[in-house]
C-alpha positions in Angstrom: -37.9 8.3 -30.9 -36.2 10.3 -28.1 -35.2 13.9 -28.7 -33.3 16.0 -26.1 -34.1 19.7 -26.0 -36.5 20.1 -29.0 -37.3 23.6 -30.1 -40.5 25.5 -30.9 -41.1 27.8 -33.9 -39.9 30.8 -31.9 -36.5 29.2 -31.2 -37.3 28.4 -27.5 -37.0 25.0 -26.0 -40.2 23.0 -25.9 -39.0 20.6 -23.1 -35.9 18.9 -21.8 -36.8 15.6 -23.5 -39.4 14.6 -26.0 -40.1 10.9 -26.6 -42.7 9.7 -29.1 -44.0 6.2 -29.9 -47.1 5.9 -32.1 -49.8 8.0 -30.3 -47.9 8.2 -27.0 -46.0 11.4 -26.4 -43.8 11.8 -23.3 -42.6 15.3 -22.4 -40.0 15.5 -19.7 -39.0 18.6 -17.6 -35.9 18.3 -15.4 -35.1 21.0 -12.8 -32.8 21.3 -9.8 -33.2 23.9 -7.1 -30.7 24.5 -4.3 -33.1 26.4 -1.9 -33.1 23.4 0.5 -29.4 23.1 0.9 -29.3 25.5 3.8 -32.8 25.1 5.2 -32.1 27.2 8.3 -34.7 28.1 11.0 -37.6 28.4 8.6 -38.1 25.1 6.7 -41.4 26.3 5.4 -40.0 29.3 3.6 -37.1 27.2 2.1 -39.6 24.6 1.0 -41.9 27.2 -0.6 -39.0 28.7 -2.6 -37.8 25.2 -3.7 -41.3 24.1 -4.7 -41.9 27.2 -6.8 -38.6 26.8 -8.7 -38.5 23.0 -9.1 -42.2 22.1 -9.4 -44.6 24.9 -9.9 -42.8 26.7 -12.7 -42.3 23.3 -14.5 -46.0 22.4 -14.1 -46.9 25.6 -16.0 -44.3 25.0 -18.6 -45.6 21.4 -19.1 -49.2 22.6 -19.6 -47.9 25.1 -22.1 -45.9 22.5 -24.0 -49.0 20.3 -24.3 -51.0 23.2 -25.7 -48.2 23.8 -28.2 -48.2 20.1 -29.3 -52.0 19.9 -29.6 -52.1 23.1 -31.6 -50.2 21.4 -34.4 -47.2 23.7 -34.2 -43.9 22.5 -35.7 -41.1 21.0 -33.6 -37.4 21.3 -34.6 -34.3 19.4 -33.7 -32.0 22.5 -33.6 -32.2 26.1 -32.4 -31.7 27.4 -36.0 -35.0 25.7 -36.9 -33.5 24.0 -40.0 -34.5 20.3 -39.2 -38.0 19.4 -38.3 -38.9 16.5 -36.0 -39.1 13.5 -38.4 -42.1 11.7 -36.9 -45.7 12.7 -37.7 -47.8 12.7 -34.5 -51.6 12.4 -34.5 -52.1 15.6 -32.5 -55.9 15.0 -32.1 -55.7 11.4 -30.8 -52.3 11.4 -29.0 -51.9 10.7 -25.3 -49.5 13.2 -23.7 -47.7 12.2 -20.6 -46.2 15.2 -18.8 -43.4 14.2 -16.5 -41.5 16.5 -14.2 -38.3 15.5 -12.5 -37.5 17.7 -9.5 -34.0 17.5 -7.8 -32.6 19.0 -4.7 -35.0 17.9 -1.9 -33.9 14.4 -0.9 -31.4 15.2 1.8 -33.5 17.9 3.4 -36.5 15.6 3.2 -34.7 12.8 5.1 -33.4 15.3 7.7 -36.9 16.7 8.2 -38.4 13.5 9.4 -37.2 10.1 10.4 -40.3 8.6 8.7 -39.0 9.6 5.2 -37.3 6.3 4.1 -35.6 7.6 1.0 -36.3 11.3 0.8 -38.9 10.9 -1.9 -41.5 13.6 -2.4 -45.0 12.9 -1.1 -47.7 13.7 -3.7 -51.5 14.3 -3.5 -53.9 14.8 -6.4 -57.0 16.7 -5.5 -59.0 19.8 -6.3 -56.7 22.8 -6.1 -58.0 25.7 -4.0 -57.2 25.2 -0.3 -53.7 24.4 -1.2 -51.7 22.3 1.3 -48.6 23.9 2.6 -46.5 21.3 4.2 -42.8 20.7 3.5 -42.0 17.8 1.1 -45.7 17.3 0.2 -46.7 18.4 -3.2 -50.4 19.0 -4.1 -51.1 18.5 -7.8 -54.3 19.2 -9.8 -56.3 16.1 -10.5 -58.1 17.8 -13.4 -54.8 18.5 -15.3 -52.5 15.9 -13.8 -48.7 15.8 -14.3 -46.4 13.1 -13.0 -43.8 14.2 -10.5 -40.6 12.2 -10.0 -37.5 13.0 -7.9 -33.8 12.1 -7.7 -34.5 8.9 -5.9 -37.4 7.4 -7.7 -36.6 8.5 -11.3 -34.2 5.6 -11.7 -36.6 3.1 -10.1 -39.5 4.1 -12.3 -37.6 4.0 -15.6 -35.7 0.8 -14.6 -38.9 -1.1 -13.6 -41.0 0.3 -16.5 -38.4 0.0 -19.2 -40.6 -0.6 -22.2 -43.0 1.8 -23.9 -45.8 -0.6 -23.2 -45.1 -1.0 -19.4 -44.5 2.8 -18.8 -47.5 3.9 -20.8 -49.9 1.3 -19.2 -48.7 2.4 -15.7 -49.2 6.1 -16.4 -52.6 5.4 -17.9 -53.6 3.4 -14.8 -52.4 6.2 -12.6 -54.4 8.8 -14.5 -57.5 6.6 -14.2 -57.0 6.4 -10.4 -56.4 10.2 -10.2 -59.8 10.9 -11.9 -61.6 8.1 -10.0 -60.8 9.5 -6.5 -61.5 12.8 -5.0 -58.0 12.5 -3.6 -55.1 10.1 -4.4 -52.1 10.4 -2.1 -48.8 8.6 -1.7 -45.5 9.1 0.0 -43.3 8.5 -3.0 -43.8 7.5 -6.7 -41.9 4.3 -6.0 -44.5 3.4 -3.3 -47.3 3.9 -5.8 -45.4 1.6 -8.2 -45.2 -1.1 -5.5 -48.9 -0.9 -5.0 -49.5 -1.1 -8.8 -47.4 -4.2 -9.1 -49.4 -5.8 -6.2 -47.4 -9.0 -5.7 -50.3 -10.8 -4.2 -52.6 -10.7 -7.2 -50.5 -9.3 -10.1 -53.5 -7.2 -11.0 -51.6 -4.1 -12.1 -54.3 -1.8 -10.8 -54.1 1.4 -8.7 -56.7 1.8 -5.9 -59.5 -0.5 -4.9 -62.5 -2.1 -6.6 -64.8 -0.6 -4.0 -66.7 2.2 -5.8 -67.7 3.9 -2.5 -64.2 4.8 -1.6 -63.3 8.4 -2.6 -59.9 8.9 -0.8 -57.0 6.5 -1.4 -53.6 6.8 0.3 -50.5 4.6 0.0 -48.1 4.7 2.9 -44.4 5.2 3.3 -42.0 2.3 2.6 -44.2 0.2 0.2 -41.4 0.0 -2.4 -38.8 -0.8 0.3 -40.8 -3.8 1.5 -41.9 -5.0 -2.0 -38.3 -4.9 -3.4 -37.3 -7.3 -0.7 -39.9 -10.0 -1.4 -39.2 -13.3 -3.0 -41.7 -12.5 -5.7 -39.9 -9.4 -6.8 -36.5 -11.2 -6.8 -37.9 -14.0 -8.9 -39.2 -11.5 -11.4 -35.9 -9.7 -11.7 -34.1 -13.1 -12.2 -36.6 -14.1 -14.8 -36.2 -10.8 -16.7 -32.4 -11.3 -17.3 -32.8 -13.2 -20.5 -35.4 -10.8 -21.8 -32.8 -8.1 -22.4 -31.6 -10.1 -25.4 -34.6 -8.6 -27.2 -33.6 -5.1 -26.1 -30.0 -5.6 -27.3 -31.3 -6.6 -30.8 -33.4 -3.4 -30.9 -30.6 -1.2 -29.6 -28.0 -2.6 -31.9 -30.2 -2.2 -35.0 -31.3 1.3 -34.0 -27.7 2.3 -33.5 -26.9 0.9 -37.0 -29.6 3.1 -38.4 -28.2 6.2 -36.6 -24.7 5.3 -37.8 -25.9 4.9 -41.4 -24.9 1.3 -41.7 -28.3 -0.3 -41.6 -29.1 -2.2 -44.8 -32.5 -3.0 -46.2 -35.5 -1.0 -47.5 -37.1 -0.1 -44.2 -36.8 3.1 -42.2 -37.1 3.1 -38.4 -38.8 6.5 -38.2 -41.3 6.3 -41.0 -43.6 3.5 -42.2 -43.4 -0.2 -41.3 -40.4 -1.5 -39.4 -39.5 -4.8 -37.8 -37.8 -2.9 -35.0 -40.9 -0.8 -34.4 -42.9 -4.0 -34.0 -40.3 -5.5 -31.7 -40.3 -2.4 -29.5 -44.0 -2.7 -28.8 -43.6 -5.9 -26.8 -43.9 -5.6 -23.0 -41.3 -6.9 -20.7 -43.0 -10.2 -19.8 -43.5 -10.9 -23.5 -39.8 -10.1 -24.2 -39.0 -12.7 -21.6 -40.8 -15.4 -23.4 -39.5 -14.4 -26.9 -35.9 -14.1 -25.7 -36.2 -17.5 -24.0 -37.5 -19.1 -27.2 -34.7 -17.6 -29.2 -32.0 -18.8 -26.7 -33.5 -22.3 -26.7 -33.6 -22.3 -30.5 -29.9 -21.3 -30.6 -28.9 -24.0 -28.2 -30.9 -26.7 -30.0 -29.6 -25.8 -33.5 -28.7 -29.2 -35.0 -25.0 -30.1 -35.1 -24.3 -31.6 -38.5 -21.5 -31.5 -41.0 -23.9 -30.6 -43.8 -22.8 -27.4 -45.6 -26.3 -25.8 -45.5 -28.6 -26.1 -42.5 -31.5 -24.0 -41.5 -33.7 -23.9 -38.4 -37.0 -22.0 -38.2 -38.9 -21.1 -35.0 -42.4 -19.6 -34.7 -42.9 -17.2 -31.7 -46.3 -15.6 -30.8 -46.5 -12.0 -29.9 -48.3 -10.4 -27.0 -50.6 -8.9 -29.5 -53.3 -10.9 -31.2 -52.8 -11.3 -35.0 -49.0 -10.8 -34.7 -46.1 -13.3 -34.5 -42.3 -13.6 -35.0 -40.4 -16.0 -37.2 -36.8 -16.7 -36.2 -34.6 -18.2 -38.9 -31.1 -19.4 -38.2 -28.9 -20.4 -41.1 -25.5 -22.3 -41.2 -23.7 -22.0 -44.5 -20.1 -22.9 -45.1 -17.8 -21.5 -47.8 -19.6 -18.3 -48.5 -18.1 -16.7 -51.5 -20.0 -13.4 -51.8 -21.8 -12.4 -48.6 -23.4 -9.2 -49.9 -24.5 -10.1 -53.4 -25.3 -13.8 -53.1 -25.6 -15.2 -49.6 -27.4 -12.3 -47.8 -30.2 -11.9 -50.5 -30.8 -15.7 -50.5 -31.0 -15.7 -46.7 -33.5 -12.9 -46.9 -35.5 -14.8 -49.5 -35.6 -17.9 -47.2 -36.9 -15.7 -44.4 -39.6 -14.3 -46.6 -40.7 -17.8 -47.5 -40.7 -18.8 -43.8 -43.0 -15.8 -43.0 -45.3 -16.7 -45.9 -45.5 -20.2 -44.6 -46.5 -18.9 -41.2 -49.2 -16.8 -42.8 -50.5 -19.8 -44.7 -50.6 -21.9 -41.5 -52.1 -19.1 -39.4 -54.3 -17.0 -41.7 -55.6 -14.9 -38.8 -52.2 -13.2 -38.6 -52.0 -9.7 -40.0 -48.4 -8.9 -39.0 -45.4 -11.3 -39.2 -41.9 -10.1 -38.3 -39.0 -12.1 -39.6 -35.6 -12.2 -37.9 -32.7 -14.0 -39.6 -29.2 -14.6 -38.4 -26.2 -16.8 -39.0 -26.5 -19.6 -36.4 -24.6 -18.3 -33.4 -23.8 -21.8 -32.3 -21.2 -21.9 -35.1 
C-alpha cells in the first residue's frame, strides 16, 4: 500500500510517501532547492547551501522517521488523526528503505563539468569524518545508509525496478555492497543500476567477488552505454507482454478503492489473490502473462454453449502456482446470482485439482474470466 504524506501522533508529517509491502517499508522524502539556479562566482558556497537544504536535512528527517516507525508509534492517514494506517507492520523484523529524492542540481551539474553526462549526483558511501567537499558529490554514511536519487535517475530507477521484488532486491544488494566495502562510489544511481544488471553475466550483484578489494567505484556513463546495448533492448521488448499482469492487479486494486470489488477477500488485510500476484518479479510476470495470452489465443472455437479451458502456471516462488480458468457460456440469464457463483465454484474445483496433482503446493491462486476470445 502507498500512502502520501502520512502523519505522526503529533500531527506532523512522517514523510512524503510511505509504501508498505509485507515486511518491506519504503519511506520517501522529496525536496527541491533553488540555491544552484544562480551559482555565481562561488560554486562551492552555492553547492553547500543546496546540499544542506536538499540532502542533509532530509537525511536527518529520514533517520528520525525510521526511529519513529521502529518505536511502534501510530501512523495516521489524515492531519486530524482520525484514521489510522490500515496495515499492521512487524516493527521488529521490517526492512526500512530510506529514499531521498533531491531536485534542483541537474542543470548546474551539467554546466559544472562536461564529464557529467546527465547531471546526476555522484555518491560515495564511507566513514563520515573527513567529509568530502566537492560540488555535486555527496558523501553518505555507510553505517546508516540512505538512498539518494535525483531528478534524472528517479524515473529510471522506478521504471526499471517496477515491482516490489525487483526494487527491494536491488536495494538489499546495494546495502550489502555498502557494508562490504570501506568505500562504494558511483557517478549516478543509474550507473550503479547498469552495473547491477551486468548484461554479460546477469548476476544482479554489486561489486566484485574478490574479498581483498575494499574500494569500489563505478564510472560515469555506465547507464548510457548499457541502455544502448542489444541485450537491454531485447529485455525491454520481452517485458511488453508482462504488463498484462500489472493491469490485472491495477484494475482489481482500483475496484477495491472504488468499492466495487466483489468477493470475501480484502486487499489490505489477510489473504488476497492480488497480494500474491503482486509478489511476482518482472521476469516471472513475463512468463505468466505470456502463458495467459497463449491460453486466450488457443481457446477452442466450438459452437458448444458451455466451454472451459484451464491453464496451470508456476510461480517464481516454490510451493506456489496459478490456475487460469476461461469460461464461455451462452444465454446467461442471471449473471450475479447464478452464473458468477458457478464460475467461482468451477475455479475452486480447478484449484483443488491442482493441489491434488501437486501436493507440495501450499498456495494456489485462481484467476477466472469469461473467454476474451468471444
